[in-house]
PLY file of the C-alpha trace (Angstrom):
ply
format ascii 1.0
element vertex 165
property float x
property float y
property float z
element edge 164
property int vertex1
property int vertex2
end_header
87.05 135.14 66.89
90.53 134.99 68.47
91.00 138.74 68.11
87.53 139.57 69.43
87.53 137.20 72.43
91.15 137.98 73.33
91.65 134.42 74.61
95.27 134.84 73.55
97.23 138.07 73.29
100.86 138.90 72.56
103.06 138.10 75.56
100.82 135.33 76.96
102.42 132.05 78.02
100.46 129.19 76.47
100.62 125.40 76.30
99.47 123.75 73.10
99.82 119.98 72.65
102.39 119.77 75.48
104.49 122.60 74.00
104.90 125.76 76.08
105.61 129.07 74.41
105.22 132.84 74.54
102.75 134.38 72.06
104.64 136.67 69.73
101.78 137.82 67.55
98.12 137.02 66.92
97.28 137.47 63.24
94.07 137.01 61.30
94.87 133.43 60.25
97.78 132.30 62.44
99.30 132.92 65.83
103.09 132.88 66.15
104.48 131.39 69.34
108.11 131.25 70.47
108.79 127.99 72.27
111.16 127.52 75.22
113.68 126.25 72.67
113.43 129.64 70.86
111.69 128.07 67.87
108.86 129.99 66.21
105.74 127.87 65.95
102.91 129.02 63.67
99.52 127.79 64.86
96.40 128.19 62.72
93.85 130.21 64.67
91.23 127.63 63.69
93.19 125.12 65.80
93.12 127.50 68.78
89.37 127.91 68.55
88.58 124.19 68.23
91.31 122.45 70.26
92.15 122.51 73.94
95.00 124.77 75.08
96.16 126.35 78.34
96.80 130.06 78.76
99.13 130.15 81.80
99.14 133.92 82.07
95.63 135.05 81.17
94.37 135.46 84.74
97.58 136.12 86.62
101.27 136.61 86.11
101.84 134.10 88.93
101.45 130.34 88.70
101.87 127.41 91.06
104.42 124.74 90.21
105.29 121.44 91.85
108.19 119.09 92.24
107.43 115.46 93.02
109.82 113.45 95.16
109.67 110.07 96.86
111.61 109.08 99.97
112.30 105.70 101.53
109.79 104.17 103.91
110.88 104.88 107.48
112.02 108.43 106.67
111.21 111.19 109.17
108.33 112.85 107.30
108.52 116.09 109.34
112.24 116.32 108.46
111.45 115.68 104.79
108.92 118.52 104.82
111.45 120.87 106.46
114.20 119.96 103.95
111.91 120.37 100.96
110.96 123.88 102.09
114.60 124.64 102.84
115.50 123.67 99.26
113.70 126.82 98.06
115.83 129.24 100.09
117.86 131.59 97.93
116.43 130.29 94.65
115.57 133.18 92.31
112.00 133.46 91.03
110.39 131.75 94.08
107.70 133.88 95.69
107.21 133.96 99.45
103.55 134.92 98.99
101.62 132.80 98.31
103.66 130.69 100.68
105.28 127.46 99.39
104.03 124.24 100.97
104.59 120.50 101.04
101.92 117.86 100.57
102.38 114.24 101.66
100.67 112.72 98.64
100.62 108.98 99.13
102.16 105.75 100.32
103.65 104.63 97.00
104.82 101.20 95.90
108.45 101.97 96.71
108.34 105.33 98.45
106.53 107.90 100.56
105.43 110.41 97.92
105.62 114.17 98.48
104.87 117.23 96.35
106.68 120.52 96.90
104.50 123.41 95.72
105.82 126.89 95.06
104.73 130.00 93.19
106.63 131.99 90.59
106.17 134.73 88.04
108.72 133.02 85.79
106.18 131.15 83.71
108.30 130.76 80.60
111.75 129.58 81.77
110.78 127.71 84.95
112.82 124.59 84.05
116.08 126.16 85.30
114.41 127.12 88.59
113.02 123.59 89.02
116.43 122.10 88.25
118.10 124.29 90.89
115.51 123.16 93.44
116.10 119.48 92.55
119.88 119.93 92.98
119.18 121.55 96.38
116.86 118.70 97.41
119.45 116.09 96.44
122.21 117.87 98.42
120.01 118.41 101.49
118.78 114.81 101.47
122.36 113.51 101.22
123.51 115.79 104.07
120.63 114.62 106.26
120.57 110.91 105.43
117.25 110.95 103.57
117.15 108.32 100.84
115.37 108.57 97.51
114.56 104.92 96.77
114.48 103.16 93.46
111.85 100.54 92.62
112.78 97.06 93.79
111.14 93.74 93.20
111.64 90.45 94.98
111.65 87.37 92.81
110.56 84.12 94.39
111.39 80.95 92.49
109.17 78.06 93.33
110.78 74.69 92.91
108.63 71.88 91.69
109.19 68.36 93.03
111.43 66.18 90.94
109.70 63.31 89.23
111.37 59.97 89.57
111.71 58.04 86.39
0 1
1 2
2 3
3 4
4 5
5 6
6 7
7 8
8 9
9 10
10 11
11 12
12 13
13 14
14 15
15 16
16 17
17 18
18 19
19 20
20 21
21 22
22 23
23 24
24 25
25 26
26 27
27 28
28 29
29 30
30 31
31 32
32 33
33 34
34 35
35 36
36 37
37 38
38 39
39 40
40 41
41 42
42 43
43 44
44 45
45 46
46 47
47 48
48 49
49 50
50 51
51 52
52 53
53 54
54 55
55 56
56 57
57 58
58 59
59 60
60 61
61 62
62 63
63 64
64 65
65 66
66 67
67 68
68 69
69 70
70 71
71 72
72 73
73 74
74 75
75 76
76 77
77 78
78 79
79 80
80 81
81 82
82 83
83 84
84 85
85 86
86 87
87 88
88 89
89 90
90 91
91 92
92 93
93 94
94 95
95 96
96 97
97 98
98 99
99 100
100 101
101 102
102 103
103 104
104 105
105 106
106 107
107 108
108 109
109 110
110 111
111 112
112 113
113 114
114 115
115 116
116 117
117 118
118 119
119 120
120 121
121 122
122 123
123 124
124 125
125 126
126 127
127 128
128 129
129 130
130 131
131 132
132 133
133 134
134 135
135 136
136 137
137 138
138 139
139 140
140 141
141 142
142 143
143 144
144 145
145 146
146 147
147 148
148 149
149 150
150 151
151 152
152 153
153 154
154 155
155 156
156 157
157 158
158 159
159 160
160 161
161 162
162 163
163 164
């Protein structure tokens, strides 16, 4: 069934049970996949026909990725958007079309939550690209006084009246 339907072919980037890998070969009984850690994983084809998996490259060689970041309440949201987009400048593997964009996701418990979306053809080794972007974001935020908050909790201690004996 796998060979006839061509749901997976050699060279595809797939995600199976939270593991991402490149398909090396599709055999009659098993499919060999090389993980990002360069480990060969043999997956029974029966598992691929009955379980859920993602084929990142079946439709396109381009995928959208995101980086989530929260900033302190009171931050200039327009400035945050500009800095997030600026963090992509000069980073290899980032496509200019489709154009990257920023989404103001939510008012979180401790932060204003943003997602930075970008597109890349580097579907297999995207971690290094994402790390470079995060380093850029951190440097740009520090240079521009934008704070990434950490969760804080206030503790109120209620005193009970003393009982006289």
